[in-house]
C-alpha positions as protocol buffer text, in pm:
chain_id: "A"
residue {
  index: 1
  type: MET
  ca { x: -2545 y: 3206 z: -8790 }
}
residue {
  index: 2
  type: SER
  ca { x: -2179 y: 3144 z: -8860 }
}
residue {
  index: 3
  type: TYR
  ca { x: -1940 y: 2968 z: -8630 }
}
residue {
  index: 4
  type: GLU
  ca { x: -1751 y: 3294 z: -8561 }
}
residue {
  index: 5
  type: THR
  ca { x: -2070 y: 3477 z: -8464 }
}
residue {
  index: 6
  type: ALA
  ca { x: -2178 y: 3209 z: -8219 }
}
residue {
  index: 7
  type: ASP
  ca { x: -1825 y: 3192 z: -8078 }
}
residue {
  index: 8
  type: SER
  ca { x: -1806 y: 3569 z: -8034 }
}
residue {
  index: 9
  type: GLN
  ca { x: -2149 y: 3576 z: -7868 }
}
residue {
  index: 10
  type: LYS
  ca { x: -2037 y: 3309 z: -7623 }
}
residue {
  index: 11
  type: GLU
  ca { x: -1721 y: 3507 z: -7551 }
}
residue {
  index: 12
  type: GLU
  ca { x: -1921 y: 3828 z: -7499 }
}
residue {
  index: 13
  type: PHE
  ca { x: -2155 y: 3644 z: -7262 }
}
residue {
  index: 14
  type: ARG
  ca { x: -1861 y: 3492 z: -7072 }
}
residue {
  index: 15
  type: LYS
  ca { x: -1707 y: 3840 z: -7034 }
}
residue {
  index: 16
  type: TYR
  ca { x: -2044 y: 3975 z: -6913 }
}
residue {
  index: 17
  type: LEU
  ca { x: -2069 y: 3696 z: -6651 }
}
residue {
  index: 18
  type: GLU
  ca { x: -1712 y: 3756 z: -6537 }
}
residue {
  index: 19
  type: LYS
  ca { x: -1746 y: 4136 z: -6526 }
}
residue {
  index: 20
  type: ASN
  ca { x: -2057 y: 4115 z: -6307 }
}
residue {
  index: 21
  type: GLY
  ca { x: -1906 y: 3865 z: -6064 }
}
residue {
  index: 22
  type: ILE
  ca { x: -2145 y: 3588 z: -6160 }
}
residue {
  index: 23
  type: ILE
  ca { x: -1874 y: 3334 z: -6240 }
}
residue {
  index: 24
  type: ALA
  ca { x: -1702 y: 3397 z: -5907 }
}
residue {
  index: 25
  type: GLN
  ca { x: -2027 y: 3371 z: -5712 }
}
residue {
  index: 26
  type: LEU
  ca { x: -2135 y: 3051 z: -5885 }
}
residue {
  index: 27
  type: THR
  ca { x: -1789 y: 2908 z: -5826 }
}
residue {
  index: 28
  type: ARG
  ca { x: -1820 y: 2987 z: -5452 }
}
residue {
  index: 29
  type: VAL
  ca { x: -2164 y: 2825 z: -5440 }
}
residue {
  index: 30
  type: LEU
  ca { x: -2049 y: 2510 z: -5614 }
}
residue {
  index: 31
  type: VAL
  ca { x: -1735 y: 2483 z: -5401 }
}
residue {
  index: 32
  type: GLY
  ca { x: -1953 y: 2526 z: -5093 }
}
residue {
  index: 33
  type: LEU
  ca { x: -2181 y: 2250 z: -5215 }
}
residue {
  index: 34
  type: TYR
  ca { x: -1885 y: 2027 z: -5291 }
}
residue {
  index: 35
  type: GLU
  ca { x: -1738 y: 2084 z: -4945 }
}
residue {
  index: 36
  type: GLU
  ca { x: -2064 y: 2002 z: -4762 }
}
residue {
  index: 37
  type: PRO
  ca { x: -2000 y: 1692 z: -4553 }
}
residue {
  index: 38
  type: GLU
  ca { x: -2350 y: 1569 z: -4628 }
}
residue {
  index: 39
  type: ARG
  ca { x: -2505 y: 1644 z: -4963 }
}
residue {
  index: 40
  type: PRO
  ca { x: -2829 y: 1841 z: -4920 }
}
residue {
  index: 41
  type: SER
  ca { x: -3140 y: 1661 z: -5042 }
}
residue {
  index: 42
  type: ASN
  ca { x: -3242 y: 1968 z: -5245 }
}
residue {
  index: 43
  type: ALA
  ca { x: -2941 y: 2126 z: -5415 }
}
residue {
  index: 44
  type: ILE
  ca { x: -3151 y: 2407 z: -5564 }
}
residue {
  index: 45
  type: ASP
  ca { x: -3273 y: 2517 z: -5220 }
}
residue {
  index: 46
  type: TYR
  ca { x: -2912 y: 2498 z: -5097 }
}
residue {
  index: 47
  type: ILE
  ca { x: -2797 y: 2725 z: -5381 }
}
residue {
  index: 48
  type: LYS
  ca { x: -3087 y: 2969 z: -5323 }
}
residue {
  index: 49
  type: LYS
  ca { x: -3006 y: 2981 z: -4952 }
}
residue {
  index: 50
  type: TYR
  ca { x: -2633 y: 3029 z: -5020 }
}
residue {
  index: 51
  type: LEU
  ca { x: -2714 y: 3317 z: -5257 }
}
residue {
  index: 52
  type: GLY
  ca { x: -2948 y: 3470 z: -5001 }
}
residue {
  index: 53
  type: ALA
  ca { x: -3278 y: 3396 z: -5177 }
}
residue {
  index: 54
  type: PRO
  ca { x: -3571 y: 3305 z: -4955 }
}
residue {
  index: 55
  type: THR
  ca { x: -3673 y: 2942 z: -4978 }
}
residue {
  index: 56
  type: GLY
  ca { x: -4019 y: 2799 z: -4931 }
}
residue {
  index: 57
  type: VAL
  ca { x: -4183 y: 3125 z: -5040 }
}
residue {
  index: 58
  type: ASP
  ca { x: -4495 y: 3116 z: -5256 }
}
residue {
  index: 59
  type: VAL
  ca { x: -4439 y: 3402 z: -5500 }
}
residue {
  index: 60
  type: GLU
  ca { x: -4794 y: 3393 z: -5634 }
}
residue {
  index: 61
  type: GLU
  ca { x: -4932 y: 3417 z: -5281 }
}
residue {
  index: 62
  type: LEU
  ca { x: -4709 y: 3718 z: -5212 }
}
residue {
  index: 63
  type: ARG
  ca { x: -4820 y: 3884 z: -5538 }
}
residue {
  index: 64
  type: ALA
  ca { x: -5185 y: 3831 z: -5449 }
}
residue {
  index: 65
  type: GLU
  ca { x: -5127 y: 3971 z: -5100 }
}
residue {
  index: 66
  type: ASN
  ca { x: -4944 y: 4269 z: -5249 }
}
residue {
  index: 67
  type: ASP
  ca { x: -5231 y: 4336 z: -5489 }
}
residue {
  index: 68
  type: GLU
  ca { x: -5483 y: 4319 z: -5205 }
}
residue {
  index: 69
  type: LEU
  ca { x: -5275 y: 4554 z: -4991 }
}
residue {
  index: 70
  type: LYS
  ca { x: -5247 y: 4800 z: -5282 }
}
residue {
  index: 71
  type: ARG
  ca { x: -5625 y: 4790 z: -5321 }
}
residue {
  index: 72
  type: GLN
  ca { x: -5675 y: 4847 z: -4948 }
}
residue {
  index: 73
  type: ASN
  ca { x: -5426 y: 5133 z: -4955 }
}
residue {
  index: 74
  type: ALA
  ca { x: -5610 y: 5297 z: -5247 }
}
residue {
  index: 75
  type: ASP
  ca { x: -5942 y: 5261 z: -5060 }
}
residue {
  index: 76
  type: LEU
  ca { x: -5790 y: 5417 z: -4746 }
}
residue {
  index: 77
  type: GLU
  ca { x: -5640 y: 5703 z: -4946 }
}
residue {
  index: 78
  type: ALA
  ca { x: -5981 y: 5773 z: -5101 }
}
residue {
  index: 79
  type: LYS
  ca { x: -6140 y: 5767 z: -4754 }
}
residue {
  index: 80
  type: VAL
  ca { x: -5878 y: 6010 z: -4620 }
}
residue {
  index: 81
  type: ALA
  ca { x: -5944 y: 6244 z: -4914 }
}
residue {
  index: 82
  type: SER
  ca { x: -6319 y: 6224 z: -4852 }
}
residue {
  index: 83
  type: LEU
  ca { x: -6287 y: 6285 z: -4480 }
}
residue {
  index: 84
  type: THR
  ca { x: -6047 y: 6574 z: -4540 }
}
residue {
  index: 85
  type: LEU
  ca { x: -6303 y: 6732 z: -4773 }
}
residue {
  index: 86
  type: GLN
  ca { x: -6582 y: 6681 z: -4518 }
}
residue {
  index: 87
  type: LEU
  ca { x: -6365 y: 6839 z: -4247 }
}
residue {
  index: 88
  type: LYS
  ca { x: -6292 y: 7142 z: -4465 }
}
residue {
  index: 89
  type: GLU
  ca { x: -6664 y: 7181 z: -4540 }
}
residue {
  index: 90
  type: LEU
  ca { x: -6754 y: 7160 z: -4169 }
}
residue {
  index: 91
  type: GLN
  ca { x: -6481 y: 7408 z: -4080 }
}
residue {
  index: 92
  type: ALA
  ca { x: -6613 y: 7645 z: -4349 }
}
residue {
  index: 93
  type: GLU
  ca { x: -6968 y: 7607 z: -4218 }
}
residue {
  index: 94
  type: GLN
  ca { x: -6848 y: 7670 z: -3863 }
}
residue {
  index: 95
  type: ALA
  ca { x: -6659 y: 7979 z: -3972 }
}
residue {
  index: 96
  type: ASP
  ca { x: -6967 y: 8110 z: -4155 }
}
residue {
  index: 97
  type: GLU
  ca { x: -7185 y: 8048 z: -3850 }
}
residue {
  index: 98
  type: SER
  ca { x: -6943 y: 8227 z: -3616 }
}
residue {
  index: 99
  type: MET
  ca { x: -6932 y: 8527 z: -3849 }
}
residue {
  index: 100
  type: ALA
  ca { x: -7312 y: 8535 z: -3881 }
}
residue {
  index: 101
  type: GLY
  ca { x: -7373 y: 8469 z: -3516 }
}
């Protein structure tokens, strides 16, 4: 990779960051951190909180819970389909009996 290519890639990336407001947002976060009267013990959590990200969240636990809820939802949907079929069969039987009776 030539020097010009690396330099142009850096410039493209800088423009991308600027265009999407990332530079401005990071600047605001860092200024906020600088202006804190007492430095937070965990700067990463401070930055996450400042940017609106939840802190203290176990992502793997949430994924596992989400997978379990999807499985339960699929089970319940299958049960609804089964019960709907049973209901239609019973309604058909009842209609047949009332016509015969």
